[in-house]
Steps between C-alpha positions, in 0.01 A plus 500: 500500500157662540294623208322776681131513395511184285214268599294227343130525555362167397164522685408819311656391171736798519867552556698809569855541356691800624176686554334404170173314517412239239253221457623147565310223328561145622569275198238241447595133495648421157586863451771586249710624791537136607477599872369227729461519871659198661263273690672565833458876489218655690304777337498680831835677492658639814749767591861392509528326167772639273476600137822462308700568819333836570275596791161626382316763698134581498358814339302768677181384324445180678651235717672274252590137521831452320544278201652158562844414381522448129666167579153379602379529147580261217588684175469249217759542226397727215650781296390734783667298780829408329795640693716544194360717217658251257235247614233772548461815297755396237413132470350533154823659372732220614276191472727360226758434773265289712592163336874571559577681829218415743469236772303291250786536251761391758300191585444423127871520418586287803263234376662526157853451642401210722336314217774572250759371750305173547492466119876568489561221755296261296731578203813432702598128454697472821191592703345155447232553761335754269448314169439707190137607504258391234357758267174482690673564838701782351184656360332470839784687670521770235122530524537609865726787385290600200173474689614670818241757607437728795291231681807273488707776660236529772539131567869552550428787740265278698775240533745775603267585798603161637863475391586865563741450211414623153732280291415183695134582438566484126665157537199366702258652245675314220504173691127533554442579131705202384414228755211379283726447200640142534823571322589831667379377840791260522752786499324770702795532738715617206309822492742754651779239491832631649366854476518783745207742479725758339572263210131531419462863593795643311383338176143611560612856556719491194217374280267760647741776405576356157130470406404837654769675300440318170119510512431833668785740574702467179200547265395809694853639502518444126169672448629795696823522299307470179266784604795726573666401174183606321504834676863545387426427133172692486664811652851459347467833314331712763751751646500562873690730731730300724535589865811441700484596867147607415621775273476535117774309317585387146185370319435134440200318361223346704550166324873483579431547871252218490750278315750538786259337736410218256864403463577532872203279593595250235845458648359414844230279345784309326693468826200363683439237229863396513497410870539126541213373711665227709408204709659246735397148594783380729326410828527625852833686477590475130711182513249224401569338836182293530497424126841338512425297803180357339647451152881541505535386137289780359664820368265722693659834393443401137142389574428823680644705213286312247195548713544874556584577136199289388281761669656771287727632778875535532673264748687633805730225626654694790239560767417452866153396601364781288575623149718806564246746348775703329308481173191638674706794627620570145146457362332722752770767478476503121123548531565778746723671243237461224246654735735784594534597132121488464481732808723742312265478201192551718645811655604642162156441364349666804725802437417516128127493580556772762679711231202454270701294243239227521126528540317210665197351326213514742260212566127561554404479864849516641576762770845660547430688824220483750498883526661630178285392204752607239779263609630222279779356712785271382382231737618205300864610505465587866345162574785331316755698695342407834480133417865498380590628844313224680644242261845640554492448880396140449742420217788667676441305817473174309819562313688589821347242736469180300872436433573513874430187711675395822734205457327219309160669524264702717132554445499874436480447123177297535269784600684741267448270203124510559519869397654457154160569345467834677783681325402343167135598543579864578740500205224374274265765638754771411553367144125497435452843650773646277340334196167655593669841538666466161171413336341825619773731368461746218797715389437876530720630218379858550639502855827341385537762228420780741798410724734470206390833358580665837846352534725629227787513752544123448674588169794643698656147509521443125603860428793495742600154375520626137691808621757269660544316169583820319735643763277778633655597839307444825184356332360359824543828684340705221195278495480501875496880498222495234275241663554441870220648701371704207199478272611352170291531187520376145606848396777536754645161407493587126663831565779326698555247222509768230787672681719191515817484298457144371457352154176599330389135460538439874321827573216404266460158675482670843242747375279210390511342840198521727422343839266266304769376262790486742442134600814334377464125433194465720256413218718224365566353846128490570419334168765231554357396840356168383835397347687601812255316728539184287881526523481536881275194516753308290255445214 
């Protein structure tokens, strides 16, 4: 593929892009762009180098030497050079997840599992080669967990450069850490005893998910539900024209429509929290083969169950080399459903803003459009919608892929599991964006009232229903003739009611109806939202 007149003019500090000339400033060393020229790259660039796979031509202005391949430059990691926006532009919004779903987190939880397993062995009387540790030795081991920092994780990564095996690198790291302790040094070979890597990994991933949900995702979900509940209660009494198929329909209240989302989200939040996060610890193919050869007298399934449950996880006794990941599929799909409901909310809020039912509180200095100064766009709800989409692709793939593994195990789950933080991070971004959007909203009652005042035809429904009660023939057809495709006013509706042959009390009640008052039980439903949400939660 050729780019026509595209050329890079390094010697003259200019470049031309599709005919446009612009200055090109080389970044100084230490520049915030973090661009360094590799030592083996000559500053004299020659024709024939490629730039991102495209062939660069010279401009008419000068004979140009083409820029070297970008591969010849070393871009140090920064917000500007991160490939994923989660670790770049959006890092500050998802930093709470860093201790739970990053490479550092995976190494930390592996260290935790390995140490806790050694402690469990020391508490198993039949494993006489690992005597019960003294309080001091136990404190030493727990101190490695509690004091584990990023530099420790880097040590593990350095070891991994040699082993080319991430879990084995953790084992060697722990042996190095403990070889100076006289009591623990005697049992170093019982680190990773009878374990397959997946014994360690599946528990690490389970703990990562459990802590990420409890410490980050659930609190944010709850804040979101609480914010929508507040919208429901604050606006319980504010009448609003409904729209079905985009057309005017029987009125509701703004608060009741918000309450619907609060209750729907609460149901899915409950379902997510009820997923049992599971773990296995049964060796290479799930049968405790090596365990029973080494210590045939030990009830290893019982020991494994005690160990897994001691970590706050549910025990899965029927496994292959890997935990079956069925709980992960359930968890990620439930999160997907929660997000999908929030997507529905985002789109409704976007529509209400578009209709003028909400104004958006502006913030000094913010710009809505680069060319239209008046614009105040619903960017937070749009941002939430976009991130829900990205999260959905990830969560959907995880829920479909992870339960499927060839025979007793293939490695396809390994690389997929490294992406569990991606869907959760984009979900978190969407929750926070929606919360920001909600915080900027201001109800525009004048606009709500305007639509109601212009839609007296919505009273056709209650009128024909009352007519049915009192035996008036063809009530639906009569109202259809009055209202369908015609301009309907307060006066024309009153005139129609006055001509009905129904009891005076019923007629009087109909004459008192307005589009503003015809909201049914909506006010009460909105005001009961907290109670309903509590019932859904099981409180």
